[in-house]
C-alpha positions as CSV (number, residue, x, y, z in Angstrom):
1,M,-259.8,-39.2,-29.5
2,P,-261.8,-41.0,-32.2
3,S,-262.2,-44.8,-32.2
4,S,-264.0,-47.3,-34.3
5,A,-265.0,-50.9,-34.0
6,V,-263.1,-53.2,-36.4
7,Y,-265.1,-56.0,-38.0
8,L,-264.0,-58.8,-40.2
9,N,-266.8,-59.3,-42.6
10,V,-266.9,-62.9,-43.9
11,Y,-268.5,-64.0,-47.1
12,D,-269.3,-67.4,-48.6
13,L,-267.5,-68.0,-51.9
14,I,-269.6,-71.0,-52.9
15,E,-273.3,-71.8,-52.6
16,H,-273.0,-74.9,-50.4
17,N,-270.4,-73.4,-48.0
18,D,-272.4,-74.5,-45.0
19,W,-271.3,-78.1,-45.6
20,T,-267.6,-77.2,-45.7
21,Y,-268.0,-74.7,-42.9
22,W,-269.2,-77.3,-40.4
23,C,-266.2,-79.4,-41.3
24,G,-264.0,-76.5,-40.3
25,V,-262.8,-75.7,-43.8
26,G,-265.2,-73.2,-45.4
27,I,-264.3,-71.3,-48.5
28,F,-264.4,-67.6,-47.6
29,H,-263.8,-64.1,-48.8
30,S,-263.2,-61.4,-46.2
31,G,-262.9,-57.7,-45.8
32,V,-262.2,-55.4,-42.9
33,E,-264.8,-52.8,-41.8
34,V,-263.7,-49.7,-40.0
35,Y,-265.2,-46.2,-39.8
36,G,-268.0,-47.3,-42.2
37,V,-265.7,-48.5,-45.0
38,E,-264.9,-52.0,-45.9
39,Y,-261.3,-52.7,-47.2
40,A,-260.5,-55.9,-49.1
41,Y,-258.0,-57.4,-51.5
42,G,-258.3,-59.0,-54.9
43,G,-256.1,-60.1,-57.7
44,H,-255.7,-58.6,-61.2
45,E,-253.0,-58.6,-63.9
46,Y,-251.4,-55.2,-63.1
47,D,-248.5,-54.2,-60.9
48,A,-250.7,-51.9,-58.9
49,P,-252.4,-52.2,-55.5
50,G,-255.1,-54.9,-55.3
51,V,-256.7,-53.3,-52.3
52,F,-260.1,-51.8,-52.7
53,A,-262.9,-50.1,-50.7
54,T,-266.6,-51.1,-50.7
55,N,-269.7,-50.4,-48.7
56,P,-269.7,-52.6,-45.6
57,R,-271.1,-56.1,-46.1
58,Q,-271.6,-55.5,-49.8
59,A,-268.5,-57.1,-51.4
60,P,-268.6,-57.2,-55.2
61,G,-268.9,-60.4,-57.1
62,T,-270.8,-63.6,-56.5
63,V,-270.3,-63.8,-52.8
64,T,-272.9,-64.1,-50.0
65,F,-272.4,-62.2,-46.8
66,R,-272.1,-64.8,-43.9
67,E,-271.3,-62.9,-40.7
68,P,-269.4,-60.0,-39.1
69,V,-266.8,-60.9,-36.6
70,L,-265.9,-58.2,-34.1
71,V,-262.1,-58.2,-33.9
72,G,-261.6,-55.2,-31.6
73,E,-261.3,-51.4,-31.7
74,T,-258.8,-49.0,-33.2
75,D,-257.8,-45.6,-31.8
76,M,-256.5,-44.6,-35.2
77,T,-258.2,-41.8,-37.0
78,P,-259.9,-42.4,-40.3
79,R,-257.0,-40.6,-42.1
80,E,-254.4,-42.9,-40.3
81,V,-256.5,-45.9,-41.3
82,Y,-256.6,-44.8,-44.9
83,A,-252.8,-44.1,-44.9
84,M,-252.2,-47.6,-43.5
85,V,-254.4,-49.2,-46.2
86,Q,-252.5,-47.3,-48.9
87,E,-249.2,-48.7,-47.3
88,L,-250.6,-52.2,-47.4
89,G,-251.5,-51.7,-51.0
90,Q,-247.8,-51.5,-51.8
91,I,-247.5,-55.0,-50.4
92,F,-250.7,-56.5,-51.6
93,R,-250.3,-55.9,-55.3
94,G,-253.0,-57.1,-57.7
95,N,-250.5,-59.3,-59.7
96,A,-249.1,-60.7,-56.5
97,Y,-252.4,-62.3,-55.5
98,H,-252.0,-66.0,-54.7
99,L,-254.9,-68.3,-53.9
100,L,-253.1,-69.9,-50.9
101,Q,-250.4,-67.6,-49.7
102,Q,-251.4,-64.0,-50.4
103,N,-255.2,-63.7,-50.7
104,C,-258.1,-61.6,-49.4
105,N,-258.0,-63.4,-46.0
106,T,-254.2,-62.8,-45.5
107,F,-254.8,-59.1,-46.3
108,S,-257.7,-59.0,-43.8
109,D,-255.7,-60.7,-41.2
110,E,-252.8,-58.2,-41.6
111,L,-255.1,-55.2,-41.5
112,C,-256.9,-56.5,-38.4
113,Y,-253.6,-57.0,-36.7
114,R,-252.3,-53.5,-37.6
115,L,-255.6,-51.9,-36.5
116,T,-256.2,-53.8,-33.2
117,G,-253.3,-56.0,-32.4
118,Q,-255.6,-59.0,-32.9
119,R,-255.5,-61.5,-35.8
120,A,-258.5,-62.7,-37.8
121,P,-260.0,-66.0,-36.5
122,P,-258.0,-68.9,-38.0
123,W,-261.0,-70.6,-39.4
124,V,-261.4,-67.9,-42.1
125,N,-258.3,-68.9,-44.0
126,R,-258.0,-72.5,-42.7
127,L,-258.6,-74.1,-46.1
128,A,-255.8,-72.2,-47.7
129,N,-253.4,-72.9,-44.8
130,F,-254.3,-76.6,-45.0
131,A,-253.9,-76.6,-48.8
132,V,-250.4,-75.1,-48.5
133,S,-249.4,-78.3,-46.6
134,L,-250.9,-80.5,-49.3
135,H,-250.0,-78.3,-52.3
136,C,-248.7,-81.3,-54.2
137,L,-252.2,-82.8,-54.2
138,L,-253.8,-79.8,-56.0
139,P,-254.0,-79.6,-59.8
140,Q,-251.1,-77.6,-61.0
141,G,-253.3,-75.0,-62.8
142,W,-255.2,-74.1,-59.7
143,V,-252.4,-72.4,-57.8
144,P,-249.7,-70.7,-59.8
145,P,-246.4,-70.3,-58.0
146,L,-245.5,-66.9,-56.5
147,R,-243.1,-65.0,-58.5
148,P,-239.8,-64.3,-56.8
149,P,-239.3,-60.7,-55.7
150,T,-237.4,-58.4,-58.1
151,A,-233.9,-57.3,-56.9
152,A,-235.3,-53.9,-55.9
153,Q,-238.1,-55.5,-53.9
154,A,-235.7,-57.9,-52.2
155,E,-233.4,-55.0,-51.3
156,E,-236.2,-52.9,-49.9
157,Q,-237.5,-55.9,-47.8
158,R,-233.9,-56.4,-46.5
159,L,-233.6,-52.7,-45.6
160,L,-237.0,-52.6,-43.8
161,A,-236.3,-55.8,-41.9
162,P,-236.0,-55.4,-38.1
163,G,-232.4,-54.9,-37.1
164,S,-231.2,-53.6,-40.5
165,A,-228.2,-51.4,-39.6
166,D,-228.0,-49.5,-42.9
167,L,-231.6,-48.1,-43.0
168,D,-231.8,-44.4,-43.8
169,S,-234.3,-42.5,-45.9
170,S,-231.8,-41.9,-48.7
171,T,-231.5,-45.6,-49.4
172,L,-235.3,-46.3,-49.8
173,S,-236.8,-46.1,-53.2
174,P,-239.7,-43.6,-53.6
175,P,-243.2,-45.0,-53.3
176,S,-244.8,-46.2,-56.5
177,Q,-246.3,-43.6,-58.7
178,Q,-248.9,-46.0,-59.9
179,P,-252.5,-45.2,-59.0
180,F,-253.9,-46.6,-55.8
181,L,-257.1,-48.5,-56.4
182,V,-258.7,-47.5,-53.1
183,S,-260.5,-44.1,-53.5
184,A,-260.5,-42.0,-50.4
185,P,-263.6,-42.5,-48.2
186,Q,-265.3,-39.5,-46.8
187,L,-262.8,-38.7,-44.0
188,V,-263.8,-37.1,-40.8
189,A,-261.2,-35.7,-38.3
């Protein structure tokens, strides 16, 4: 059975991140490396997945690779991993990106958990978690509020919630027909 190490690849978002890093509140971007592909999440204006794939440790933009963190191993096949990433793309939509509450680090944490049962180290998203508590101190334009879910999204979340008694395949809406931003990596197995 195939298996792969799962790494959380951490990047500095600002030039002088070492100063904030040693205070325990660095400003980071992260992606998850598995089977030679790195998956990450970013925001855009469209109601389409914000998940994308890159070469490991080469995130796009003005970020600097800091370090890989070995999270664990997965026994999922490359195809199963890709299917899971596509599924997460339906949750992590580009226009749902939120600097504090749904960002690249929350995506990476969720993907790490689904692949290995282990969460990303808390220090990676500590600044955002801290800022949520002090949201009132941030300039209003820095962090737009999350939009409330549409009625259809709320109903689907209710149906998918653990313990939902009326869950059956006929009540679920079909998956979005919008393009998925992650192109399929070279799959083996």
